[in-house]
Structure formats: structure tokens, C-alpha cells
N, C-alpha and C positions, 0 to 999 in steps of 0.2 A: 825340772827346769832349774837352771843354775841362776844364781843371784844376779849376775851381770846381765843376762838376757831378760830376767824379770825386771830389773831396773830400767833397761832400755825400752822394753814394752811399756812400762809404766810412764817413762819420760815421754815417749812418742804419743801415748794416749793422752797424757796431760797436755802436751803441746797441741794436739789436735783439738782437745776440748777448749783449751785456752784460745786458739785461733778461731774456733767456731764461736766462742763467747765474745771475742773481740769483734768478729764479723757481725754478730747479732747486735751487739751494742752500737756498732757503727750504723747499721740499718735503722735501729730504733732512733738514734740521734738524728739521722738524715730525715726520717719521717717526721720527727718532732719539729725540726727546722723548717721543713716544707709546710707542715701544718701551720706553724707560726707565720710564715711568709704569706701563705694563702689567706689566713685570718686578717693580717694587716692590710693586704691588698683589698680584700672585701670591705673592710672597715673604711678604708680610704675612698673606695668607690661609692659606698653607701653615703658617706659624708658629702662627697661631691654631688651625687644625685639629689640628696636632700637640699643642698644649696641651690642647685639649678631649679628644682621644683619651687622652692621658696621664692626665688626671683620671678619665676613665671607666674605664680599665683599672685604675688604682689603687683606685678605689672598689669595683669588682667583686672584685678580688683580696682586698681587706681584708674585704669582706662574706662571701666564700666561706670564707676562713680562720677568721673569727670564728664562722660557723655550724658549720663542721666541728669546731672546737675545743669549742664548747658542746655539740654533739651527742655528742662523745666523753665529755664530763663526764656527760651524761645516761646514757649506756650504763654507765659505771663506777658510777653511783649508782642503778642500777635497783632495788636492794633497799631503798633509803631513799626512801620515798614522798614525804616532805616535801621532801627535796633535789631529787627529780625534778620536783615541782610548782614549786619555786622556779626551777629552771633552765628548765623548759618555758615559763614566761612570757617569759623572755629569748630563748628559741629562736624564739618567734613574732615578736618584733621583728627578730631576725637574718634570719628567712625573708623578712620584708617588705623589709628592706634589700637582701637578695640579689636578690629579684624586681625591685626598682626598678633596681638596678645592672645586672642582666642586660638589662633593657629599654633602658637607656642604651647598653650595649655593642652591642646589636642595631642601634641607629641609626647608629653611627659606626665600628664595627670591620670589618675584613676578614672574609669569609665563614668562614674556618677558625676564627677567634677566636670568632665568633658561635656557630658549631656547638659548640665546646668549652665555651663559657659556658653554653649551654643544657643540655648533658650534665651539667655540674657542678651547676647549679641544680636540674634535675630529679632528679638522684641524691640531693642533700641533702634535697629535699622528700619524696621517696619514702622515704628512710631514716628521716626524722623521723616520718613518719606511720605507718610500719610497725614502728618500733623495739620497741614493747611487745608487739605481737602475734607478730612473727617469732621473736624470740630470748628473750622473757621466760621461757620454760620451759627454756631451754638453760642448764644449770649452768655450761657453759664458754663463755658468750656472748662474752667478750672475745676468745677464740681465733677465734670466728666473725667478730667485728667487725673485728679488726686487718687482715686482707687487704682488706676493703672500705675501711677508713679509709686504708690505704696507697695503694690504687688512686686514691682521690680526691685524695690529696696529690700523686700523680704527675700527675693531670689538671690540678690547679691550677698546678703547676710548668710543665706544657706550655702552659697559657694565658699564663703570665708570659713564657715564651720567645717565643710568637707575638706578644705585645704588644710586647716589646722589639724583635723583628725589624721589626714594622710601624712603630714609632717611629724606628728607625734607617734605614728606607727599604729594607730587604732583602726586604720582602714585595712581591710584584708583583701580587697579586690585587686585585679591587675590593671595595668594602664591600657589605654586604647591601642597602643602599638604592640601589645603582647609581651612587653619586656618585663612585666611584673611590677609590683609596687615597691 
């Protein structure tokens, strides 16, 4: 083979390898950019979801504590009909707030938190509806009420702990909607 042909073959081979290398480098750069964009999008979504959960958990906790506190005031004022009527109006609002917050938690929280939120909500609703009938004739009604109230406080504290764990990423379960944690 003559030197000119050998040089041409070498140049064409080098050009082909160079083009292939440039093509490979472009593919690697594209994949790297796509990976980085996906990672940034996932990070932004995770941050948004964490904020939505935080707001949902805080709203539910606040509503549960407000309803529980107002119910305790109703129990203490059971002998004062005008006070009970005044507080009962506020209790209806607290129950609506609690129901809305529990529905919000159900959409976004892990299963264990959803279950506990339902227990808290149902317990408060049931106690509110039965308060006058169940313990109205009990002269020592606060003695009967205190263990129930304390149990609810423990459940609310348990919900807060579950929410904190989910927000800090220590919870490994999925949400009730199946979207994962």
C-alpha cells in the first residue's frame, strides 16, 4: 500500500473514531444533564410534598387539640346550660374543622397516621354527641371523663410523633392513596 492511501485510511479511521467519540461524549453529556434535571425535579417535588404534609399534619393536630380542649370545657360546664350552649356552637365549628383536616390527612399521610387521625376524629365526634347522655347524671362525671381525655391526649401525641417521623423520613410505609411516602 502506498503512503498516500495509508495516510487516507488512517485519516478516515481517525475521523470515524473521533466522530464516534464525540457522539459518545454527547450522549454521555445528554444523559448526565437529563439525570441532573430529573434529580432536581424529584428534589423539588419531595420538598413540595413534605411542605404539604407538614401543613396537613399541623392543621389536623391544631383542630384535634382545639376540639378536645373545647369539649373538656363543655364537660366542666355541664351544669351551666347557657355556658354549654355557648361552647356547643363553637364545638360544631371545631368538629367541622377536624373533619376537613382528617380528610386532608387521609389524602397525604402514611397509613398509620391516617388510622390514628380517624380514631381521634371519631372519638371526639362520638364523645361530643354522647356527652350529655352518657355522663349527665354522673355526679362525678369529671372523674369518668379524665381517663378518656387523657387517652385522647396520648393519641394526639402519637399522631404528632408519626407525623414527625414521616416528615423526617424515618417512616417507611406508603400513604393511604398509594402514592408512597
